[in-house]
C-alpha positions, 0 to 999 in steps of 0.5 A, a space after each residue: 226660160 224655155 229650153 228645148 232638149 233636142 238631138 235628132 239622134 235617138 238613144 242619147 238619153 234625151 228624155 232621161 236628161 229632160 226628166 232629171 234636170 226638170 226634177 233637179 230644178 224643182 227640188 231646188 225650189 223652182 216652178 218647172 213645166 216639162 212639155 212632152 212633145 215626143 209621140 212615145 210619151 216617155 216623159 209623161 209615162 215616167 213621172 205622171 200617175 194615170 195620164 190615161 185619165 186625161 181625155 186630151 193631150 198636147 196633140 189636141 192643144 196644138 191642133 185645136 185652138 179651143 183646147 187650152 194647154 191648162 187642160 192637159 197639164 198634170 202634176 208629176 210625182 215631183 213637187 213643183 214639176 208639172 207635165 204637159 202630157 203627150 200621147 201616141 196621137 202626137 205621131 199624127 201632128 206632122 202630117 196634120 200640120 203640113 201646109 198650115 201657114 202657122 204650123 211651126 208657131 203652134 207650141 209657142 202660141 199654146 205656151 203663151 198663157 202659162 209661160 209666166 207661171 213657171 221659172 223654167 219650161 223644158 221641152 222633150 223632143 222626138 229624135 227627128 228634125 221634123 215639124 214637132 222639133 221645129 215647133 220646140 225650137 221656135 217656142 224655145 229661148 235656149 237649146 240643150 243638146 245631149 250627146 252620147 260619148 260614142 263613136 257615131 255621136 257627132 253624126 248628124 250634128 251639122 244638120 241640127 246646127 243648120 236647122 238651128 241657124 235656119 230657125 234663128 233666121 226665119 222664126 226665132 232670132 233670139 234662140 241660143 245654144 245653152 249647152 251640150 251635155 255628154 251622156 252615157 259616158 264611160 270614162 274607163 274606155 279610150 273611145 269615150 275620152 277621144 269622143 269627148 275631145 271631138 265634142 269639145 273641139 266642135 262645141 268648145 265651152 258650150 260643153 257642160 263640165 259634168 258628164 252623165 255616166 252610164 247608170 243602171 239606176 237612171 235606166 230603172 227609175 222611170 219604171 217606178 215613176 220616179 226621178 233619180 233623186 227619189 229613186 236612188 238619191 245617193 247614186 252617181 246619176 243623182 249627183 251628176 244631174 244635180 251638178 248639171 242643174 247647178 251649172 244650168 242655173 249659172 249659165 242662165 244668169 249670164 
């Protein structure tokens, strides 16, 4: 299963979600590849030791068919979780691919040789709906949408759903929304409760039953190059992401 974790709105906990779902699945015994498509390379920096020792990155793989994805897959600090590393050079990808007839198929083609080596591939995308995110949607079988439970959370959702429909029509007819994850949730406030109601109105049973609470531990763990499961295994963040991973596995069966 190839899952694009995407939302064109920044600051919704997308990378945190990508890292910790990937880690949860790996700790459950699954073989997982996290593909870092974000030019900020936060997934890479957060769980890979010394990514700078790699000459190439995902940018080189997507730009040059002679550079194979196997060359830029690094072991993470989580057993069973590999990372296709990114660097700031990824920011040059969109202008470089404009006008290329196969521009939006590059990631799908690059993943083909390693796809069968993993139970799950998760793709961390930048907070835009440009060509990088389009590559992720074309390569994916499913989409996970993290949405922050804040006032402006649904702003831009129409654009995202429109883009998904377009990708299904033109390039990837089997693409499905696996679910919506409510992040940075503060259950003490009325606004959070109202926002959750609005999200459920729009997405119905696509919304995961577990919500991810605001958590200092979740913010701190990347600085120590750890997932939440080793950094603070008893924290609410660890419990919630484990529950999210369990629900994801249930949904994957259906």
